[in-house]
C-alpha positions as CSV (number, residue, x, y, z in Angstrom):
1,M,-0.2,-13.1,10.7
2,P,-0.1,-14.5,7.1
3,L,-3.0,-13.2,4.3
4,E,-4.4,-16.6,4.2
5,D,-5.3,-16.5,7.7
6,L,-7.3,-13.7,7.1
7,E,-9.1,-15.0,4.2
8,N,-12.8,-15.2,6.0
9,Q,-11.9,-11.8,6.9
10,V,-11.5,-10.5,3.7
11,S,-14.1,-12.1,2.0
12,S,-16.4,-10.3,4.2
13,C,-16.2,-7.1,2.5
14,I,-19.3,-6.2,0.6
15,G,-17.8,-3.5,-1.0
16,C,-19.7,-0.8,0.5
17,K,-16.9,1.4,0.7
18,V,-18.2,3.2,3.9
19,C,-14.1,3.1,4.9
20,E,-13.4,5.5,1.9
21,E,-14.5,8.6,3.4
22,K,-13.2,8.3,7.2
23,C,-10.0,7.3,6.4
24,P,-7.8,10.8,6.2
25,L,-5.2,9.7,3.7
26,Y,-8.0,8.7,0.9
27,L,-9.4,12.2,2.1
28,A,-6.2,14.0,1.2
29,S,-5.4,12.5,-2.0
30,R,-8.6,11.4,-3.1
31,D,-6.2,8.6,-4.4
32,P,-8.0,4.9,-4.8
33,G,-5.1,3.4,-4.2
34,F,-4.6,4.7,-0.6
35,S,-8.7,3.6,0.4
36,P,-8.9,0.8,3.1
37,W,-11.2,-1.0,0.8
38,R,-8.8,-1.2,-2.1
39,K,-6.3,-2.7,0.6
40,I,-8.9,-5.5,1.2
41,E,-9.5,-6.1,-2.5
42,I,-5.4,-6.3,-3.1
43,A,-5.7,-8.6,-0.3
44,G,-8.3,-10.6,-1.5
45,R,-6.4,-11.1,-4.8
46,L,-3.2,-12.1,-3.5
47,I,-5.1,-15.0,-1.4
48,K,-6.5,-16.0,-4.8
49,G,-2.3,-16.1,-6.1
50,I,-3.2,-13.3,-8.6
51,D,-0.7,-11.0,-9.0
52,V,-0.3,-7.2,-7.9
53,P,1.4,-4.7,-9.5
54,L,4.4,-3.5,-7.1
55,E,3.2,0.2,-7.0
56,D,-0.6,-1.1,-6.0
57,L,1.1,-3.4,-3.1
58,L,3.3,-0.7,-1.9
59,K,0.7,1.4,-1.7
60,A,-1.9,-0.7,0.0
61,A,0.9,-1.3,2.4
62,Y,2.6,1.2,3.2
63,G,0.1,4.1,2.7
64,C,-1.3,3.7,5.7
65,T,-1.1,4.8,9.3
66,L,-2.6,2.2,11.2
67,C,-5.2,4.1,13.1
68,G,-8.1,2.2,12.9
69,I,-11.0,4.8,11.8
70,C,-11.6,2.6,9.1
71,E,-12.3,-0.3,11.3
72,R,-14.7,1.9,13.4
73,A,-16.8,2.7,10.4
74,C,-16.8,-1.2,8.7
75,P,-20.1,-2.6,8.7
76,T,-18.9,-6.4,8.8
77,G,-15.8,-5.5,11.2
78,I,-13.0,-6.4,9.1
79,R,-10.0,-5.8,10.7
80,I,-8.4,-3.6,8.3
81,T,-5.5,-2.9,10.2
82,E,-4.8,-6.3,10.5
83,V,-4.7,-7.1,7.2
84,V,-2.2,-3.9,6.1
85,R,0.4,-5.6,8.7
86,A,-0.2,-9.1,6.6
87,L,0.2,-7.2,3.6
88,R,3.7,-5.4,5.0
89,T,4.7,-9.0,5.9
90,K,4.3,-10.3,2.0
91,V,6.4,-7.4,1.4
92,A,9.0,-8.0,3.2
93,Q,9.3,-11.9,2.6
94,E,9.6,-10.9,-0.9
95,E,12.3,-8.7,-0.3
96,K,10.6,-5.2,-1.2
97,T,10.4,-3.4,1.0
98,P,10.8,0.3,0.9
99,A,14.6,1.2,1.7
100,K,13.8,3.9,4.2
101,I,11.2,1.5,6.5
102,T,14.0,-1.0,6.4
103,R,16.9,1.6,7.8
104,M,14.2,2.8,10.2
105,C,13.8,-0.7,11.3
106,S,17.5,-1.2,11.5
107,N,18.1,1.8,13.6
108,I,15.7,0.4,16.2
109,I,17.3,-3.0,16.2
110,G,20.8,-2.1,16.2
111,E,21.0,1.4,18.1
112,G,17.7,1.5,20.3
113,S,16.2,4.3,18.1
114,M,14.1,5.6,15.3
115,I,16.7,7.5,13.4
116,G,20.0,5.6,15.2
117,G,21.9,6.8,18.0
118,G,22.3,5.3,21.9
119,N,23.3,6.2,25.2
120,E,24.4,9.6,23.9
121,F,20.8,10.2,22.1
122,W,18.7,9.1,25.1
123,A,20.7,11.3,27.2
124,S,20.7,14.5,25.2
125,W,17.4,15.4,26.5
126,I,18.4,15.3,30.4
127,P,18.9,18.4,32.4
128,E,22.2,19.3,33.7
129,G,22.8,17.9,37.4
130,L,19.5,16.0,37.7
131,S,19.9,14.1,40.7
132,L,17.4,11.2,40.9
133,P,17.1,8.0,42.8
134,E,18.2,4.7,41.2
135,K,15.1,3.5,42.1
136,A,11.4,4.6,42.6
137,E,7.6,4.2,42.5
138,N,7.4,5.7,39.2
139,I,9.6,5.5,36.1
140,Y,9.2,8.1,33.6
141,L,10.3,7.1,29.8
142,V,10.0,10.1,27.1
143,G,10.5,7.8,23.8
144,C,12.3,8.8,20.9
145,M,11.2,12.5,19.9
146,I,11.8,14.3,22.8
147,P,15.4,13.0,22.7
148,F,15.3,13.4,18.8
149,K,13.9,16.9,18.3
150,M,11.7,18.4,21.3
151,P,14.1,18.1,24.6
152,D,11.7,21.2,26.4
153,L,9.1,18.8,26.3
154,G,10.8,16.1,27.9
155,R,12.0,18.7,30.8
156,A,9.2,20.9,31.3
157,T,7.0,17.3,32.2
158,L,10.0,16.1,34.0
159,E,9.9,19.7,36.3
160,M,6.1,19.6,36.9
161,L,6.1,15.9,38.3
162,L,9.0,16.6,40.3
163,R,7.6,19.7,41.8
164,A,4.3,18.0,42.5
165,G,6.1,15.6,44.4
166,V,5.9,12.0,42.2
167,D,8.3,9.2,43.2
168,L,10.2,9.3,40.0
169,T,12.9,8.2,38.4
170,I,14.6,7.5,34.6
171,L,16.0,5.1,32.6
172,G,18.2,8.1,31.2
173,E,20.6,6.8,28.6
174,E,19.2,3.0,28.9
175,E,16.1,4.0,27.3
176,R,15.3,2.7,24.1
177,C,12.3,2.7,21.4
178,C,9.5,0.7,22.6
179,G,9.5,-1.3,19.2
180,L,5.9,-0.6,18.0
181,L,7.3,0.0,14.5
182,L,9.0,-3.3,14.1
183,W,5.5,-4.9,15.0
184,E,3.7,-2.9,12.5
185,H,6.4,-3.7,10.2
186,G,5.8,-7.9,10.7
187,L,9.2,-8.4,12.6
188,V,7.5,-9.8,15.4
189,E,10.7,-11.8,16.6
190,E,12.7,-8.3,16.9
191,F,9.8,-7.0,18.6
192,R,9.9,-9.4,21.3
193,K,13.4,-9.2,21.7
194,A,13.3,-5.3,22.6
195,A,10.1,-5.8,24.2
196,E,11.8,-8.5,26.9
197,E,15.1,-6.0,27.0
198,N,13.1,-2.7,28.0
199,V,10.9,-4.9,30.2
200,K,14.1,-6.5,32.1
201,K,15.5,-2.4,32.9
202,I,12.6,-1.2,33.6
203,K,11.6,-4.0,36.3
204,R,15.8,-3.3,38.0
205,K,14.2,0.1,39.0
206,N,11.2,-1.6,40.9
207,A,9.0,1.0,39.6
208,G,5.4,-0.6,39.9
209,R,4.1,2.4,37.3
210,M,5.0,3.7,34.0
211,I,4.7,7.7,32.7
212,V,5.4,7.9,29.3
213,S,5.4,11.0,27.4
214,C,4.8,9.1,23.7
215,A,1.5,8.1,22.9
216,A,2.8,5.1,20.4
217,C,5.0,3.7,23.7
218,Y,1.3,4.0,26.1
219,Y,0.0,2.0,23.4
220,A,2.9,-0.6,23.2
221,Y,3.2,-1.1,26.8
222,S,-0.3,-1.6,27.4
223,E,-1.7,-3.6,24.4
224,I,1.2,-4.9,22.6
225,Y,3.7,-6.1,25.2
226,P,1.0,-8.5,27.3
227,K,0.1,-10.3,23.9
228,V,3.7,-11.2,22.6
229,I,5.5,-11.1,26.0
230,G,3.2,-11.7,28.6
231,E,4.3,-8.7,30.5
232,R,2.0,-6.3,32.1
233,I,3.2,-3.0,33.8
234,E,0.7,-0.3,35.0
235,V,1.1,2.1,32.0
236,K,-0.3,5.7,32.5
237,H,0.2,8.4,30.0
238,V,2.0,11.8,31.5
239,I,-1.7,13.6,31.2
240,E,-3.3,10.9,33.2
241,V,-1.0,11.6,35.7
242,L,-0.9,15.6,35.2
243,D,-4.9,15.5,35.1
244,E,-4.9,13.7,38.9
245,L,-2.0,16.2,40.1
246,V,-4.1,19.0,38.6
247,E,-7.3,17.6,40.2
248,A,-5.6,16.6,43.7
249,G,-4.1,20.6,43.9
250,R,-0.9,19.2,43.5
251,L,-0.3,21.3,40.5
252,K,-1.9,24.6,40.2
253,P,-2.5,25.8,36.3
254,R,-2.7,30.2,37.7
255,K,-1.3,31.8,34.9
256,P,-4.1,32.7,32.2
257,L,-3.5,31.6,29.0
258,K,-6.0,33.6,26.7
259,E,-6.1,31.4,23.5
260,R,-8.2,29.8,21.5
261,V,-7.2,25.7,21.1
262,S,-8.7,22.6,19.8
263,Y,-7.3,19.4,21.0
264,F,-6.4,16.7,18.6
265,D,-7.1,13.4,19.6
266,A,-3.9,10.9,19.1
267,C,-4.7,7.4,17.7
268,H,-2.3,5.8,19.9
269,F,-3.9,7.4,23.1
270,T,-7.1,8.7,23.5
271,R,-9.1,6.8,20.3
272,Y,-7.5,3.6,21.6
273,T,-9.0,4.3,25.2
274,G,-11.5,6.2,24.8
275,K,-10.4,8.5,27.3
276,Y,-11.9,11.9,25.4
277,D,-12.8,13.7,28.0
278,L,-9.7,13.7,30.3
279,P,-7.2,15.6,28.4
280,R,-10.1,18.1,27.6
281,R,-11.0,18.5,31.1
282,L,-7.2,19.3,31.6
283,I,-6.9,21.9,28.9
284,E,-10.0,23.8,30.6
285,S,-8.5,23.4,33.8
286,I,-6.0,26.2,32.1
287,P,-7.4,30.0,33.1
288,G,-8.3,32.0,29.7
289,I,-8.3,28.8,27.6
290,E,-11.1,28.5,25.2
291,L,-11.7,25.2,23.8
292,V,-13.4,24.4,20.6
293,E,-13.8,20.7,18.7
294,L,-12.6,20.4,15.3
295,P,-15.1,19.2,12.6
296,R,-13.9,15.9,13.0
297,S,-12.6,14.8,16.6
298,R,-12.6,12.2,19.1
299,E,-13.1,8.3,17.4
300,F,-13.7,9.5,14.1
301,G,-11.0,12.6,14.0
302,Y,-8.5,12.8,11.4
303,C,-4.9,11.4,12.1
304,C,-2.6,13.6,11.7
305,G,-0.8,11.4,8.7
306,I,2.7,10.9,10.2
307,S,2.5,7.4,12.0
308,S,3.5,4.1,11.3
309,G,6.1,5.1,8.6
310,V,4.1,6.7,5.8
311,K,5.9,10.0,6.1
312,L,8.6,7.9,4.9
313,V,7.6,6.3,1.8
314,F,4.6,9.0,0.7
315,K,5.8,12.2,2.6
316,S,3.5,14.4,0.5
317,L,0.6,12.2,1.3
318,A,1.7,12.4,5.2
319,D,1.9,16.1,4.8
320,S,-1.6,16.7,2.8
321,A,-3.2,14.6,6.0
322,G,-2.2,17.3,8.4
323,R,-2.2,20.0,6.4
324,M,-6.1,19.2,6.6
325,I,-6.3,19.2,10.3
326,I,-4.0,22.4,10.8
327,D,-6.8,24.4,7.7
328,E,-9.6,23.3,9.6
329,A,-8.1,24.8,12.7
330,R,-7.4,27.9,11.0
331,K,-10.4,28.1,9.4
332,M,-12.5,28.1,13.2
333,G,-9.6,30.9,14.3
334,V,-7.7,28.1,16.7
335,R,-4.5,29.5,17.9
336,K,-3.1,26.5,19.2
337,I,-3.4,22.8,18.1
338,V,-3.0,21.0,21.3
339,T,-1.5,17.1,21.2
340,S,-1.2,14.4,23.4
341,C,1.5,12.7,21.0
342,P,5.2,14.0,20.3
343,L,5.1,12.6,16.9
344,C,1.4,14.6,16.2
345,M,3.2,17.6,17.7
346,Y,6.2,16.9,15.2
347,Q,3.8,16.5,12.1
348,F,2.1,19.7,12.6
349,A,5.0,22.1,13.6
350,S,6.7,20.8,10.7
351,I,3.6,21.5,8.4
352,I,4.0,25.0,9.6
353,E,7.2,25.7,9.6
354,K,7.5,24.5,6.1
355,D,4.9,26.0,4.7
356,N,5.1,29.4,6.5
357,I,1.7,29.5,8.4
358,G,1.0,32.4,10.7
359,G,-1.0,32.7,13.4
360,I,-1.4,28.7,14.7
361,E,1.5,26.5,17.1
362,A,1.2,23.0,17.7
363,V,2.1,22.2,21.4
364,D,2.0,19.1,23.3
365,L,-0.2,19.7,26.2
366,P,2.0,19.1,29.2
367,L,4.3,21.8,27.5
368,L,0.9,24.1,27.5
369,L,-0.1,23.6,31.2
370,Y,3.7,24.2,32.2
371,R,3.1,27.5,30.9
372,S,0.6,28.5,33.0
373,I,1.9,27.1,36.2
374,D,3.0,29.1,39.2
C-alpha cells in the first residue's frame, strides 16, 4: 500500500508514545530510531515530501518484526504494521532495500525457501523409508525452518500424528515457502504467484485440511492467502491438532517430565488467534510439568526479535530482544522456554548457544510432548 493511502492513519497520531513501552525492539535498545512512534513520524515526513536520512528510513522500515503489539496499545488505532510495510515499499522503489533482505526474497522466489535450496532441501527432513498415501484428508507442511535446522521436530511431529491414526500425506520435496516474507517486504505480485502455486499443489492432494508446524505459515495460509488470491483452505497449527488428539485419548503423555517451563506466545499463532489457553492446556497435560507465566505474556508478550528479517539487518538488536525473554525466564528458574514456532525456537536456541547460557533450553511444544508420549 502506498504511504499516501495511509495519510489519515499517520495524521491521527497524537504523539503519546504509549506504543514505545510495548515494543520489544525499542525496549531492547532504547534507541528512538526503533520506536513505533518514530516510524509514524518518518512516514508523516515522507508523505509531506520532506527528505529523511537513509539511516533513519532503514531503521524505521526494517527495525520492526511486525508483531503488532504496538497496535494493541495505540489509543487511536493506527495500523502501524501497514505503515511499516508501506515504508519498505518506498525503500524498494528507491532501490535501497538491504542486500540481505533482497537475497532472502530472491531465494524464496527462485528456489522456494528462505535460504535457497529446492527439492533436496525439502526432502532432507523426511524419515528414511517413509510410505504415505499420495492423497489424504490431511496434509502436513513443515515450513522452511524444519528442513533447515530442526528435522527432529518434523519427524517427531509426523510420528505422533501417524501414531494417533491421522489420515495424512505430505508435499515432501514439492513443498515450498509460504512466501509471507515477500508479502511483508512489499513484493505482492511475487507473493501472489507463490501462493497460487502452493495452493495448486495442495489441491492435487485432495486434502481438506492443512496441518502446519510453522506459525508464519499458519498466518500466511489462514489470513493473507484469502485476501490476496481468494483461496481459503482449513488450516490448523499442529498444536491444535495434538491438543485434539490428547483430549480424545489418541495420544497419551504418560512419561513424567519434571520441569519448570514457560510458554512463549508466538506472534503469528497465539497472538494472532487469541488461542492463549490451548497451548498451555497441552503443556499441562504432560505429567510433572510446572508451567509458569513470563512477566509479559499473552497479548502483550514480547516478540522473540527475529521475525520479518530483522535479524538479517539488525542482528544485535534482534538478539537483544530475544535475550530479554531468556533473562526473564532464568530469573524465574525456568528450565525450558516452550514455543509453537520453529523460528522462535531457533532464535532462542541460537542465543543460548552463542552466549553459552547453561540450565535453560528452547523447545518447540510438539518435541516436548513427544518426550512424554509412551
